[in-house]
C-alpha positions in Angstrom: 0.0 0.0 0.0 1.4 3.4 -1.1 1.4 6.1 1.6 0.5 9.3 -0.2 2.3 11.4 2.4 5.5 9.6 3.3 6.3 7.6 0.1 8.2 9.1 -2.8 8.9 7.7 -6.3 12.4 8.4 -7.6 12.8 8.0 -11.3 16.5 7.5 -12.2 18.0 8.8 -15.4 15.4 7.9 -18.0 17.3 9.9 -20.7 17.9 9.5 -24.4 21.5 8.5 -24.1 20.6 5.5 -21.9 17.9 4.3 -24.3 18.3 2.4 -27.6 20.3 4.4 -30.1 21.8 6.5 -27.3 25.5 7.0 -26.6 25.5 4.7 -23.6 22.6 2.5 -24.4 21.1 0.3 -21.7 19.7 -2.8 -23.4 15.9 -2.4 -23.7 16.2 0.8 -21.6 13.1 2.3 -23.3 11.0 -0.5 -22.0 10.9 1.1 -18.6 9.0 4.1 -20.0 5.5 2.7 -20.2 6.0 0.8 -16.9 7.0 4.0 -15.1 4.1 5.9 -16.7 1.7 3.4 -15.2 3.2 4.0 -11.8 3.2 7.7 -11.6 -0.5 8.3 -10.8 -0.2 6.1 -7.8 2.3 8.4 -6.1 1.6 11.8 -4.9 5.3 12.7 -4.8 7.8 12.1 -7.6 11.4 13.1 -8.2 13.5 12.8 -11.3 17.3 12.5 -11.6 19.2 13.6 -14.7 22.8 12.8 -15.6 24.2 16.2 -16.6 27.9 16.1 -17.7 29.9 19.0 -19.0 31.9 18.2 -22.2 35.2 16.6 -21.4 34.1 15.1 -18.2 36.8 13.0 -16.5 34.6 9.9 -16.6 34.6 10.0 -20.4 37.2 7.7 -22.2 37.7 10.6 -24.6 39.3 12.6 -21.8 42.1 10.1 -21.3 44.6 9.6 -24.1 44.8 6.0 -25.3 41.8 4.8 -23.3 38.7 3.2 -24.6 35.1 3.1 -23.2 34.6 0.5 -20.4 38.3 0.5 -19.4 39.1 1.8 -16.0 41.4 4.5 -14.5 42.4 5.5 -11.0 41.2 8.9 -10.1 41.5 10.8 -6.8 38.5 9.1 -5.4 39.2 5.5 -6.6 38.6 3.3 -9.6 36.5 4.9 -12.4 34.9 3.1 -15.3 35.4 5.2 -18.5 32.3 5.8 -20.5 31.4 7.0 -24.0 30.6 10.7 -24.0 27.0 10.8 -22.8 24.4 13.1 -21.3 26.3 16.2 -22.1 24.5 19.3 -20.7 21.8 20.8 -23.0 22.2 18.0 -25.6 19.5 15.8 -27.0 21.1 12.8 -25.3 20.7 14.4 -21.9 17.0 15.1 -22.3 14.4 12.8 -20.7 12.9 10.2 -23.0 10.1 12.0 -24.9 7.6 9.3 -23.8 8.3 9.6 -20.1 5.5 11.3 -18.1 7.3 13.9 -16.1 4.1 15.8 -15.2 3.9 16.6 -11.6 7.6 15.9 -10.7 8.5 18.0 -7.7 12.2 18.1 -8.1 14.9 17.3 -10.7 18.3 16.3 -9.2 21.1 16.8 -11.7 24.3 14.8 -11.1 27.7 14.4 -12.7 28.0 18.2 -13.4 31.3 18.5 -11.5 34.0 17.9 -14.2 36.4 15.8 -12.0 33.9 13.6 -10.2 31.4 11.1 -11.7 28.1 10.6 -9.9 26.0 7.5 -10.1 24.0 8.0 -6.9 21.2 10.5 -6.5 22.5 11.1 -3.0 26.3 11.3 -3.1 29.0 11.8 -5.8 31.4 8.9 -6.5 33.9 10.3 -4.0 31.4 9.2 -1.4 31.7 12.5 0.4 30.1 15.2 -1.8 26.3 15.3 -1.2 23.8 16.2 -3.8 21.4 17.6 -1.2 18.7 15.0 -1.9 18.9 13.3 1.5 18.2 16.6 3.3 15.4 17.5 1.0 13.7 14.2 1.5 14.1 14.3 5.3 12.8 17.9 5.4 9.8 16.9 3.4 9.1 14.0 5.8 9.5 11.2 3.3 10.4 7.8 4.8 10.1 5.2 2.1 11.5 5.6 -1.4 10.5 3.6 -4.5 13.2 3.5 -7.2 12.8 3.0 -10.9 14.8 3.7 -14.0 18.3 3.2 -15.5 20.5 1.4 -14.9 19.8 -1.2 -12.3 23.5 -2.0 -11.7 24.8 1.5 -11.6 22.8 4.6 -10.9 19.8 2.8 -9.5 21.8 0.5 -7.2 24.1 3.2 -6.0 21.1 5.4 -5.2 19.4 2.6 -3.3 22.5 1.8 -1.3 23.1 5.4 -0.4 19.4 5.9 0.5 19.6 2.9 2.9 22.8 4.4 4.5 20.8 7.7 5.0 18.2 5.7 6.9 15.4 5.5 4.3 13.3 2.5 3.6 14.0 1.6 0.0 11.9 -0.4 -2.5 13.3 -1.4 -5.9 10.6 -1.8 -8.6 12.4 -4.4 -10.6 10.3 -4.4 -13.8 10.6 -0.6 -14.0 14.4 -0.9 -14.3 16.9 -2.2 -16.8 20.6 -3.0 -16.4 23.8 -2.6 -18.4 24.9 -6.0 -17.0 28.6 -6.0 -17.7 30.4 -9.2 -16.4 27.6 -10.0 -14.0 27.2 -6.5 -12.7 23.4 -6.8 -12.4 23.4 -9.8 -10.1 26.2 -8.2 -8.0 24.2 -5.1 -7.6 21.1 -7.1 -6.6 23.1 -9.0 -4.0 24.4 -5.7 -2.5 20.9 -4.3 -2.4 19.5 -7.4 -0.8 22.3 -7.3 1.8 21.5 -3.7 2.6 17.8 -4.4 3.2 16.4 -3.0 -0.1 13.0 -4.6 -0.8 12.4 -5.8 -4.3 9.0 -5.9 -5.9 7.3 -5.7 -9.3 4.6 -3.3 -10.3 1.9 -6.0 -9.9 2.7 -6.0 -6.2 1.6 -2.3 -5.8 
């Protein structure tokens, strides 16, 4: 049962570059759009996140001579996967999928805009110390339970879920409203981490 007052739906990175044909395509990423659209009317409170990189971001392979996408480098905050250039500010790829119902969203959290730090989580940059401010906003609004949907299960969704648990929120992953990149078993690894952290997993039919 959804609590109209203390529950919030957080829709993670449903953007053109993460959908088929995009620069960092999540397989079948666009399939989440109709699923999420069926969910939104059930929630009184909805938040969107948006990957929002400046050109030349340090997480892009193109910013590192001799490196290719999906290789790794060591940055000040640890190991960083290098990605194709994606979700560049004000580009078509950074826009939300045209079919996504964004009506009524109360907040858009933009992440990854600091040139030297990548940001998967909606709560904390990848250095694990720089906050986005979302935790304080949610607490101030009195939200207690967060339902997560979007892209990609094994990166931005999982990191957001784990950070939300660390911040003391109840977290529910809506599995059929997410899709994964799934490199080398990364989806199952993320699921295992979320299970260990106490994230509840459901499907839309359970709501």
